[in-house]
C-alpha positions in Angstrom: -18.4 -16.2 28.7 -20.1 -18.4 26.2 -18.9 -18.8 23.1 -21.4 -17.7 20.3 -20.4 -19.3 16.3 -23.9 -18.2 14.6 -22.8 -18.5 11.0 -24.5 -19.7 7.8 -20.9 -20.4 6.2 -20.1 -23.7 6.5 -15.9 -23.9 6.8 -14.1 -25.2 9.7 -11.7 -22.3 10.6 -12.8 -19.1 11.9 -11.4 -17.0 9.2 -12.5 -16.6 5.5 -12.2 -14.6 2.1 -15.5 -13.5 1.4 -15.9 -13.4 -2.8 -19.5 -11.1 -3.9 -20.2 -12.7 -7.1 -23.0 -9.9 -7.6 -19.8 -7.6 -7.5 -17.9 -9.3 -10.1 -21.0 -9.3 -12.4 -22.0 -5.7 -11.8 -18.2 -4.8 -12.7 -18.5 -6.8 -16.0 -21.3 -4.7 -16.9 -19.7 -1.6 -15.9 -16.6 -1.9 -17.7 -18.4 -2.7 -20.8 -19.3 1.0 -21.0 -15.7 1.6 -21.7 -14.6 -1.5 -23.6 -14.4 -0.4 -27.6 -18.1 -1.6 -29.2 -17.5 -4.7 -30.6 -14.4 -5.9 -29.1 -14.3 -9.4 -27.2 -13.3 -9.4 -23.4 -10.6 -11.4 -22.1 -10.9 -11.5 -18.2 -7.5 -12.2 -16.8 -8.0 -15.2 -14.2 -4.4 -15.8 -13.8 -3.3 -16.2 -9.9 -6.5 -18.0 -9.2 -8.3 -15.0 -10.6 -6.2 -12.8 -8.2 -6.9 -14.5 -5.0 -10.7 -14.5 -6.0 -10.8 -18.4 -7.4 -11.0 -18.7 -11.0 -12.7 -21.8 -11.2 -15.8 -20.4 -8.8 -15.6 -17.1 -11.0 -15.7 -18.5 -14.3 -19.5 -19.4 -14.9 -20.3 -15.7 -13.5 -17.4 -14.6 -16.0 -18.8 -16.0 -19.0 -22.5 -15.4 -18.0 -21.5 -11.6 -17.8 -20.3 -11.7 -21.6 -16.7 -12.8 -21.0 -15.2 -14.1 -24.4 -11.9 -15.9 -23.2 -10.0 -16.2 -20.1 -6.7 -15.4 -19.6 -3.8 -17.5 -17.3 -0.3 -17.7 -16.8 0.3 -21.0 -16.9 -1.0 -24.1 -18.8 -1.3 -25.6 -14.8 -3.4 -22.7 -14.2 -5.5 -23.5 -17.5 -5.8 -27.2 -16.4 -7.3 -25.9 -13.6 -10.2 -24.5 -15.3 -10.3 -27.4 -18.1 -10.7 -29.7 -15.2 -13.7 -28.0 -13.7 -15.5 -28.7 -17.1 -14.9 -24.8 -18.5 -15.0 -25.1 -22.5 -14.2 -21.7 -23.4 -11.3 -20.2 -25.2 -8.0 -20.2 -22.5 -5.0 -18.2 -23.2 -1.4 -18.7 -21.4 -0.3 -15.4 -21.2 2.8 -16.4 -20.1 5.7 -18.5 -21.5 5.2 -22.5 -21.8 7.8 -24.7 -21.7 8.4 -26.5 -24.8 7.7 -30.1 -23.3 4.5 -29.0 -22.5 3.0 -28.0 -25.9 1.4 -31.6 -26.8 -0.5 -30.9 -23.0 -1.7 -27.8 -24.3 -3.2 -28.9 -27.7 -5.0 -31.8 -26.0 -6.7 -29.5 -23.8 -7.2 -26.9 -26.2 -5.2 -24.3 -24.6 -4.1 -21.7 -26.6 -0.1 -20.6 -25.8 2.1 -17.2 -26.0 4.8 -18.1 -29.0 7.5 -15.8 -29.6 10.6 -18.3 -30.0 11.8 -20.2 -32.5 12.0 -22.9 -30.4 7.9 -22.7 -29.9 7.6 -23.3 -33.8 9.7 -26.3 -33.6 7.7 -27.3 -30.4 4.6 -27.3 -31.9 5.6 -29.0 -35.2 6.5 -31.7 -33.0 3.4 -31.5 -31.2 1.7 -31.9 -34.5 4.1 -34.9 -35.4 3.0 -36.6 -32.6 -0.8 -35.8 -32.1 -2.1 -34.5 -35.2 -3.4 -31.6 -33.2 -2.3 -27.9 -34.1 -1.0 -25.7 -31.3 -3.3 -23.0 -30.7 -1.6 -19.9 -30.2 -1.3 -15.8 -29.7 2.0 -14.2 -31.1 3.9 -12.3 -28.1 5.4 -8.7 -29.1 7.8 -6.8 -26.8 7.3 -3.4 -27.4 8.4 -1.8 -24.5 8.1 -4.2 -21.6 11.2 -6.0 -22.1 10.1 -9.1 -20.4 9.0 -11.7 -22.9 8.0 -10.9 -26.6 9.3 -10.7 -30.0 11.5 -7.1 -30.3 10.7 -5.2 -33.6 13.4 -6.2 -35.7 12.2 -10.1 -35.7 8.6 -9.9 -35.0 7.4 -10.0 -38.8 9.6 -12.7 -39.9 8.5 -14.8 -36.8 5.1 -13.7 -37.5 5.5 -14.7 -41.7 7.0 -18.3 -40.2 4.4 -19.2 -38.3 1.1 -18.5 -40.8 3.0 -20.9 -43.2 3.0 -23.6 -40.6 0.5 -26.5 -40.7 1.4 -27.1 -37.0 0.1 -23.7 -35.6 -3.6 -22.1 -36.1 -2.7 -18.3 -35.3 -5.7 -16.6 -33.4 -4.5 -13.6 -32.8 -1.0 -11.3 -32.3 -0.9 -9.4 -28.7 1.7 -6.9 -26.5 1.6 -6.3 -23.0 1.9 -2.2 -22.0 4.5 -1.1 -19.2 3.3 2.2 -18.7 -0.5 2.5 -19.8 -0.7 5.3 -17.3 1.7 7.4 -19.3 -0.1 8.8 -22.4 3.7 9.2 -24.1 4.9 6.2 -23.2 1.7 3.8 -24.3 1.8 5.8 -27.5 5.4 5.0 -28.2 4.7 1.1 -27.5 1.3 1.2 -29.7 3.5 2.7 -32.4 5.8 -0.1 -32.3 2.9 -2.4 -32.4 1.3 -0.9 -35.1 4.6 -0.4 -37.5 4.7 -4.5 -37.0 1.1 -5.6 -37.8 1.1 -3.4 -40.9 3.5 -5.5 -42.2 1.6 -8.6 -42.2 -2.0 -10.4 -43.2 -4.3 -9.7 -40.1 -7.2 -11.1 -41.5 -9.1 -13.3 -39.2 -7.0 -12.6 -36.2 -7.7 -10.9 -33.3 -5.4 -7.4 -32.5 -5.2 -7.2 -28.7 -2.9 -4.9 -26.4 -5.9 -2.6 -24.2 -5.6 -3.6 -20.6 -7.8 -2.3 -17.8 -6.2 1.2 -18.0 -6.1 1.3 -21.1 -9.7 0.4 -21.7 -11.2 3.1 -19.3 -8.6 5.9 -20.4 -8.0 5.6 -24.4 -11.6 5.2 -25.7 -10.6 5.8 -29.6 -7.9 3.0 -29.4 -8.8 0.4 -32.1 -8.4 -3.1 -30.5 -10.5 -6.4 -31.4 -10.5 -7.4 -27.7 -10.2 -5.7 -24.2 -8.1 -7.8 -21.5 -9.7 -6.9 -18.1 -7.7 -7.8 -14.8 -7.9 -5.9 -11.4 -11.3 -4.0 -12.4 -13.2 -7.2 -12.8 -12.7 -7.6 -9.1 -13.8 -4.0 -7.9 -10.4 -2.5 -7.9 -8.9 0.1 -10.3 -5.3 0.3 -11.3 -3.1 3.4 -12.1 -4.9 5.7 -14.5 -3.5 8.7 -16.7 -4.4 11.7 -14.3 -6.5 13.4 -16.9 -8.9 10.5 -17.6 -12.4 11.9 -17.9 -14.7 8.8 -16.8 -14.1 6.5 -14.3 -15.7 3.5 -13.7 -17.6 2.7 -10.6 -16.6 -0.4 -9.1 -17.8 -2.7 -6.5 -14.5 -4.7 -4.8 -15.4 -8.5 -4.4 -13.1 -9.3 -1.7 -13.6 -9.4 1.8 -11.7 -10.8 4.5 -13.0 -11.9 7.8 -12.3 -14.0 11.0 -14.6 -14.8 14.0 -13.3 -13.5 17.6 -11.9 -16.7 19.5 -10.7 -14.9 22.7 -11.5 -11.8 24.6 -9.7 -10.8 27.6 -8.7 -7.4 29.9 -5.0 -6.6 29.6 -3.6 -4.4 32.4 -2.1 -0.9 32.1 1.9 -1.6 31.7 1.6 -5.0 30.1 2.5 -5.5 26.4 0.8 -7.5 23.8 1.9 -10.2 21.1 6.0 -10.8 20.7 8.5 -8.5 21.4 5.7 -6.4 22.7 5.8 -3.8 20.2 2.4 -2.4 21.8 2.3 -1.3 25.7 -1.2 -0.8 27.1 -1.8 2.8 28.5 -4.9 1.7 30.3 -6.6 -1.1 30.9 -8.0 -2.7 27.5 -10.1 -5.1 26.1 -8.3 -7.4 23.8 -9.8 -9.5 21.2 -8.1 -12.1 19.0 -9.0 -13.6 15.3 -6.9 -16.2 13.7 -5.6 -14.4 11.1 -1.9 -14.1 10.7 1.0 -13.8 8.2 0.9 -17.3 6.7 -2.7 -16.3 5.5 -0.9 -13.4 3.7 -1.3 -10.7 6.0 1.9 -8.5 6.2 3.5 -8.5 9.4 4.5 -4.9 8.0 1.0 -3.9 9.1 1.6 -4.4 12.8 -0.2 -1.8 14.5 -1.3 0.2 11.6 -4.6 -1.4 10.3 -7.9 -0.9 11.7 -11.0 -4.1 11.5 -14.5 -3.4 11.7 -16.4 -4.8 14.6 -20.4 -4.2 15.5 -20.5 -0.8 13.8 -17.3 0.4 14.5 -13.3 0.6 13.8 -10.8 -1.0 16.1 -7.0 -0.8 16.1 -5.0 -3.9 15.5 -2.6 -4.0 18.3 0.7 -5.7 18.5 2.8 -7.8 16.1 0.7 -9.6 13.7 2.1 -13.5 14.4 2.1 -16.1 12.0 -1.8 -17.7 12.7 -3.4 -14.9 15.0 -3.7 -10.9 15.5 -4.9 -9.0 18.2 -7.5 -5.9 18.3 -8.5 -3.2 20.8 -12.1 -3.7 21.3 -12.5 -1.9 24.3 -15.0 0.5 23.3 -17.4 -1.9 21.2 -19.9 -4.5 22.8 -19.0 -7.7 21.5 -18.9 -11.5 22.3 -16.5 -14.2 21.2 -17.7 -15.4 17.7 -18.5 -11.9 16.5 -17.2 -11.2 13.0 -14.5 -8.6 12.7 -13.9 -7.4 9.2 -10.0 -6.9 7.8 -11.1 -6.1 4.0 -14.5 -5.1 2.9 -17.2 -2.5 2.6 -15.7 -0.6 5.4 -12.3 -1.2 4.8 -10.3 -0.9 1.6 -7.0 -3.0 1.0 -6.0 0.0 -0.8 -5.5 1.4 2.8 -3.0 -1.7 3.5 -1.2 -1.1 -0.1 -0.4 2.3 0.8 1.2 1.5 4.4 3.4 -1.0 2.7 4.0 1.1 -0.1 3.0 -1.6 -2.6 0.3 -2.4 -5.2 -3.4 -3.6 -4.5 -2.8 -6.8 -6.9 0.0 -8.0 -4.7 -2.0 -8.2 -1.2 -5.1 -9.8 -2.8 -3.2 -12.3 -4.6 -1.1 -13.0 -1.0 -4.9 -13.7 0.4 -4.9 -17.4 -0.5 -3.2 -19.9 1.5 -4.9 -21.0 4.0 -8.0 -19.4 3.6 -11.5 -20.9 2.3 -13.3 -19.0 -0.2 -16.9 -18.4 1.0 -19.3 -16.9 -2.2 -22.0 -15.1 -2.0 -25.2 -13.2 -3.9 
């Protein structure tokens, strides 16, 4: 059989992640209907924009009205700076004190919550003459990083007096935004803290994607939008009245590299976890667990090929997986969709008893990104 490889996608592997920039743009416009009127928007692009590619997405995000980008580390911020992305960037996680110089020199804001952070900022100021731009992180119930209520007010006032720090905002992270009672408890703590300080000119932020959608009466200066930007919903309170209509931006696709016929009684892949009960036409694509597709999905998922769903069969291997395509007309070079318009990654999350966040972040090890409109 002649192999057909017709495609306008210029990559050197028959597997790729496809990211639809139109979907990103549409999702932002839709989410603006939920964000508090007048509030800024921080787009969370940590973990390489949840696997979608932070550098490539940044221009679309900014052109669609995003005001700031949120990352997990200074390194992630530098990826954006090196790509000439000139927009406020906030490191939402903890930054090492030895890297404060680097952040100041590259205009990257840091999250402060330790006396060591103040000391590091003052040392940076002495050495470079540059102030550390910062947002103070409060721990109101996440118990991860941040200042607890008993230490927060004194710390904030000390930062406000420091000539080495340019304080831009105060924020917290909601641990249970799908639970209204627990969320209220956290916000009560947050509001109690900020009520004791001068917040003039500061950005007060705590509304994540869920809070922005499900809590229309909250008063905040900036919404931090993550998963929904990419077209997927986080958990929402069950009584949420209005839900945004989002378009998933990510697709995972692979071209068929081989088609052959297996006989009844034969097995497929390692350990022969799938035995053929009849003569079967088998297609192979070059995507495996080293690409972020969990081996735990073996024999449990489907692909979409030429208008029909096809069952994945046998153990998913490091670099390849197989499908039963007995009921589909197909040739080598045809594309099987694993995630996309016809198959949601939420189906995988349900099988693996995990969250969609985790799975989209996995798909970034070896897979090229192809951006479409």
